[in-house]
RODO-2510 file (C-alpha; in nm, 4 decimals, decimal comma):
residues 272
     n   res          X          Y          Z
     1     m     6,3846    15,0336    12,8870
     2     p     6,7359    15,1735    12,8194
     3     a     6,8815    14,8660    12,9901
     4     l     6,6794    14,6423    12,7585
     5     w     6,8064    14,8318    12,4552
     6     k     7,1634    14,8021    12,5803
     7     l     7,1145    14,4302    12,6259
     8     l     6,9685    14,3989    12,2760
     9     v     7,2520    14,5979    12,1208
    10     g     7,5032    14,3884    12,3114
    11     v     7,3478    14,0632    12,1915
    12     l     7,3351    14,1836    11,8317
    13     s     7,6950    14,3061    11,8495
    14     c     7,8120    13,9738    11,9872
    15     a     7,6190    13,7920    11,7147
    16     a     7,7776    14,0089    11,4456
    17     i     8,1252    13,9509    11,5876
    18     l     8,0608    13,5764    11,6085
    19     r     7,9325    13,5708    11,2506
    20     g     8,2413    13,7556    11,1317
    21     c     8,4716    13,5175    11,3164
    22     l     8,2888    13,2176    11,1727
    23     f     8,3108    13,3636    10,8195
    24     w     8,6875    13,4058    10,8620
    25     f     8,7157    13,0562    11,0091
    26     e     8,5159    12,9109    10,7201
    27     r     8,7326    13,0646    10,4469
    28     a     9,0565    13,0002    10,6364
    29     n     8,9730    12,6301    10,6608
    30     l     8,8337    12,5904    10,3101
    31     y     9,0869    12,7558    10,0783
    32     f     9,4660    12,7112    10,1045
    33     p     9,5996    12,8480     9,7745
    34     t     9,9668    12,8870     9,6891
    35     r    10,0829    13,1092     9,4060
    36     r    10,4234    12,9709     9,3109
    37     i    10,4271    12,7150     9,0299
    38     e    10,6943    12,4678     9,1378
    39     a    10,7375    12,2926     8,8016
    40     t    10,5510    12,1992     8,4837
    41     p    10,4541    11,8599     8,3371
    42     a    10,7805    11,8727     8,1421
    43     a    10,9483    11,7838     8,4734
    44     i    10,7941    11,4359     8,4491
    45     g    10,8539    11,4076     8,0760
    46     l    10,5055    11,4987     7,9555
    47     p    10,4134    11,7387     7,6757
    48     y    10,1736    12,0118     7,7784
    49     e    10,0214    12,3389     7,6709
    50     d     9,9774    12,6459     7,8902
    51     v     9,6139    12,7510     7,8787
    52     t     9,4649    13,0833     7,9850
    53     l     9,0869    13,1087     8,0072
    54     e     8,8517    13,3937     8,0834
    55     t     8,5473    13,3275     8,2972
    56     a     8,2025    13,4774     8,2520
    57     d     8,2834    13,7358     8,5203
    58     g     8,6121    13,8348     8,3570
    59     v     8,8650    13,6458     8,5719
    60     r     9,1701    13,5000     8,3970
    61     i     9,2249    13,1320     8,4826
    62     h     9,5485    12,9421     8,4198
    63     g     9,5768    12,5733     8,3455
    64     w     9,7600    12,3023     8,1552
    65     f     9,6382    12,0790     7,8772
    66     i     9,8181    11,7444     7,8617
    67     p     9,7428    11,5688     7,5306
    68     g     9,6526    11,2028     7,5043
    69     t     9,4797    10,9584     7,2759
    70     g     9,1431    10,9098     7,4467
    71     r     8,8637    11,0987     7,6156
    72     g     8,8822    11,4523     7,7492
    73     l     8,9167    11,4820     8,1275
    74     l     8,8494    11,7922     8,3374
    75     f     9,0651    11,7719     8,6510
    76     f     8,9552    11,9753     8,9548
    77     h     9,2076    11,9570     9,2378
    78     g     9,1755    11,9915     9,6141
    79     n     9,1734    12,3007     9,8315
    80     a     9,5487    12,3373     9,8901
    81     g     9,8493    12,4195     9,6730
    82     n     9,8061    12,4546     9,2974
    83     i     9,8262    12,2529     8,9761
    84     s    10,2025    12,2021     9,0108
    85     h    10,1371    11,9720     9,3089
    86     r     9,9305    11,7228     9,1070
    87     f    10,1908    11,5437     8,8946
    88     d    10,1152    11,1980     9,0388
    89     s     9,7562    11,2212     8,9184
    90     i     9,8521    11,3857     8,5883
    91     r    10,0870    11,0935     8,5177
    92     i     9,8166    10,8362     8,5966
    93     f     9,5656    11,0085     8,3716
    94     h     9,8205    11,0342     8,0906
    95     e     9,9019    10,6629     8,1191
    96     l     9,5287    10,5937     8,0837
    97     g     9,5352    10,7861     7,7551
    98     l     9,3198    11,0731     7,8799
    99     q     9,3454    11,4230     7,7356
   100     t     9,3597    11,6194     8,0575
   101     l     9,2794    11,9820     8,1280
   102     i     9,3726    12,0823     8,4821
   103     i     9,3051    12,4351     8,5994
   104     d     9,3926    12,6448     8,9004
   105     y     9,0880    12,7994     9,0594
   106     r     9,0776    13,1761     9,0960
   107     g     9,3261    13,2822     9,3619
   108     y     9,5418    12,9723     9,3064
   109     g     9,8686    12,9559     9,1129
   110     l     9,8728    13,1978     8,8210
   111     s     9,4965    13,2476     8,8162
   112     g     9,3496    13,5845     8,9083
   113     g     9,0719    13,6637     9,1492
   114     r     8,9783    13,5293     9,4896
   115     p     8,8215    13,1879     9,5564
   116     s     8,4540    13,1478     9,6349
   117     e     8,1883    12,8856     9,5674
   118     r     8,0297    13,0887     9,2888
   119     g     8,3707    13,1742     9,1460
   120     l     8,4883    12,8125     9,1315
   121     s     8,1664    12,7228     8,9516
   122     l     8,2442    12,9856     8,6865
   123     d     8,6023    12,8577     8,6631
   124     a     8,4707    12,5065     8,5976
   125     d     8,2387    12,6387     8,3260
   126     a     8,5284    12,8101     8,1504
   127     a     8,7346    12,4901     8,1611
   128     y     8,4411    12,2859     8,0329
   129     d     8,3746    12,5190     7,7413
   130     h     8,7426    12,5200     7,6458
   131     l     8,7890    12,1429     7,6532
   132     r     8,4599    12,0771     7,4736
   133     a     8,5653    12,3079     7,1899
   134     r     8,9185    12,1726     7,1454
   135     e     9,0036    12,0031     6,8183
   136     g     9,0490    11,6297     6,8618
   137     i     8,8212    11,6080     7,1675
   138     d     8,4913    11,4253     7,1395
   139     p     8,2521    11,6678     7,3125
   140     d     8,0202    11,3797     7,4008
   141     s     8,2879    11,1857     7,5890
   142     l     8,3996    11,4416     7,8499
   143     v     8,4686    11,3179     8,2036
   144     a     8,4835    11,5384     8,5136
   145     f     8,7196    11,4298     8,7915
   146     g     8,7383    11,6043     9,1276
   147     r     8,9373    11,5273     9,4403
   148     s     8,8413    11,6626     9,7848
   149     l     8,7106    12,0190     9,7283
   150     g     8,7390    11,9453     9,3564
   151     g     8,4814    11,6707     9,4015
   152     a     8,2249    11,9358     9,4927
   153     v     8,3282    12,1454     9,1918
   154     a     8,3001    11,8449     8,9587
   155     a     7,9622    11,7396     9,0993
   156     d     7,8274    12,0923     9,0588
   157     l     7,9442    12,0993     8,6971
   158     a     7,7880    11,7590     8,6264
   159     a     7,4572    11,8818     8,7667
   160     r     7,4533    12,1682     8,5152
   161     r     7,6435    12,0660     8,2003
   162     p     7,6401    11,7549     7,9768
   163     l     7,9160    11,5040     8,0583
   164     s     7,9677    11,1348     7,9872
   165     a     8,0890    11,0407     8,3367
   166     l     8,1748    11,1824     8,6795
   167     i     8,4487    11,0722     8,9209
   168     v     8,4361    11,2078     9,2765
   169     e     8,7293    11,1200     9,5022
   170     s     8,7781    11,1833     9,8760
   171     a     8,5003    11,4428     9,8750
   172     f     8,2680    11,5775    10,1442
   173     t     7,8889    11,5750    10,1383
   174     s     7,8657    11,9496    10,2110
   175     t     8,0621    12,2125    10,3976
   176     a     7,7777    12,2324    10,6497
   177     d     7,8382    11,8667    10,7354
   178     i     8,2119    11,9293    10,7695
   179     a     8,1425    12,2319    10,9907
   180     r     7,9104    12,0205    11,2037
   181     d     8,1928    11,7660    11,2445
   182     l     8,4285    12,0426    11,3598
   183     l     8,1814    12,2585    11,5582
   184     p     7,9043    12,0244    11,6749
   185     l     7,7520    12,2760    11,9195
   186     l     7,6879    12,5480    11,6608
   187     p     7,4074    12,5659    11,3987
   188     a     7,6538    12,5037    11,1160
   189     r     7,3981    12,4759    10,8371
   190     l     7,2714    12,8252    10,9126
   191     l     7,6166    12,9790    10,9381
   192     v     7,8129    12,8523    10,6356
   193     t     7,8257    13,0720    10,3261
   194     q     8,0291    12,8382    10,1022
   195     r     7,7880    12,5465    10,0907
   196     y     7,9220    12,3081     9,8245
   197     d     7,6134    12,0948     9,8876
   198     s     7,7080    11,7939     9,6751
   199     i     7,4744    11,5542     9,8521
   200     a     7,1800    11,7644     9,7353
   201     k     7,3032    11,7571     9,3750
   202     v     7,4068    11,3959     9,3100
   203     p     7,0519    11,2512     9,3067
   204     a     6,9767    11,4457     8,9868
   205     i     7,2991    11,3529     8,8044
   206     r     7,2045    11,0684     8,5708
   207     i     7,5384    10,9961     8,4026
   208     p     7,7637    10,7131     8,5301
   209     k     7,9336    10,8077     8,8569
   210     l     8,2330    10,6642     9,0427
   211     f     8,2778    10,7578     9,4085
   212     i     8,6229    10,6871     9,5502
   213     h     8,7092    10,7160     9,9194
   214     s     8,9519    10,5693    10,1699
   215     r     8,8239    10,4071    10,4864
   216     d     9,1287    10,5587    10,6613
   217     d     9,0772    10,9165    10,5397
   218     e     9,1830    11,1364    10,8307
   219     i     9,0581    11,4648    10,6816
   220     i     8,7250    11,3812    10,5200
   221     p     8,5796    11,0723    10,6912
   222     f     8,4767    10,7751    10,4792
   223     r     8,1117    10,8249    10,5757
   224     h     8,1016    11,1329    10,3500
   225     g     8,1959    10,9276    10,0442
   226     r     7,9539    10,6515    10,1435
   227     r     7,6675    10,8983    10,1867
   228     l     7,7370    11,0607     9,8495
   229     y     7,7270    10,7188     9,6857
   230     e     7,4040    10,6210     9,8636
   231     a     7,2350    10,9488     9,7701
   232     a     7,3386    10,9286     9,4053
   233     a     7,1148    10,8106     9,1265
   234     e     7,2060    10,5040     8,9237
   235     p     7,4324    10,4282     8,7481
   236     r     7,6870    10,4566     9,0280
   237     r     7,9915    10,2764     9,1671
   238     l     8,1771    10,2961     9,4986
   239     f     8,5483    10,2157     9,5128
   240     e     8,6939    10,1827     9,8627
   241     m     9,0626    10,2347     9,9378
   242     r     9,2918    10,2225    10,2405
   243     g     9,5412    10,4931    10,3293
   244     g     9,5442    10,8640    10,4008
   245     h     9,3539    11,1463    10,2374
   246     n     9,6511    11,2569    10,0279
   247     d     9,8246    10,9283     9,9485
   248     a     9,5689    10,6463     9,9275
   249     f     9,5487    10,6696     9,5480
   250     l     9,9259    10,6124     9,5289
   251     l     9,9349    10,2913     9,7339
   252     p     9,9852     9,9906     9,5017
   253     a     9,7613     9,7664     9,7126
   254     n     9,4587     9,9791     9,6232
   255     r     9,5007     9,9156     9,2495
   256     y     9,3693    10,2639     9,1873
   257     p     9,4688    10,3032     8,8193
   258     e     9,2977     9,9738     8,7401
   259     a     8,9756    10,0935     8,9044
   260     l     8,9822    10,4129     8,6973
   261     e     9,0547    10,2244     8,3771
   262     r     8,7716     9,9779     8,4382
   263     f     8,5217    10,2578     8,5021
   264     l     8,6341    10,4528     8,1958
   265     l     8,6029    10,1459     7,9739
   266     e     8,2562    10,0684     8,1111
   267     t     8,1355    10,4235     8,0481
   268     a     8,2985    10,4930     7,7121
   269     p     8,0462    10,6270     7,4589
   270     p     7,9929    10,4134     7,1475
   271     a     8,2393    10,4777     6,8673
   272     r     8,1003    10,7020     6,5918
***
């Protein structure tokens, strides 16, 4: 009997150690924040406003508001760097006339706290409430845009809060699916704690949706974008690109700005 107990304790200890290692591996491969703000939108000649928000759990979130002439856009970036590494997208959105609010998630840039799935959801809520309440923004015309990890944040927001349109770019179906790609021999779905289960959420999102993904994406395979599109409710669009995960939207051959502009025109609310 003592030998059996020793074996049981050994198995449980190994399981606990494995679970701890997998938790570390999960967070280490999901969040890559940097704190230093390299520059501001003024570096590319754009006016902007520093914005500090407070989330429902008391975390201070930093962002920029870049004024425009059209609809309000919530910009949720990917899992690495911070808002100062998104000037190419900020410029495109400004040229489309969008009034853009981009935030750094908790633990990124000048924002406080530590990133987590629940925390990023609260960060998105704070950004949404701020942009919706801003003077000069039509609260019924808000668009959520998310790239990579930000696609999961944007989809989660769209599943819970009223928006006029959703754009999901280079995003994964769920972290469990990504984990299964990386660790096919482990029960990934049972082990992940940061689920970001977008594929379970998009069927209930009834607003117009644009899914953008590159067939050459070397980080998040194209099949993730295709599956999100196929699982989504109508109205929906799929825009395919060529090029890498981080540069496809910049390649002229993809005509990316034109695709965004067409979708935004198609989904614009009626003038009041």
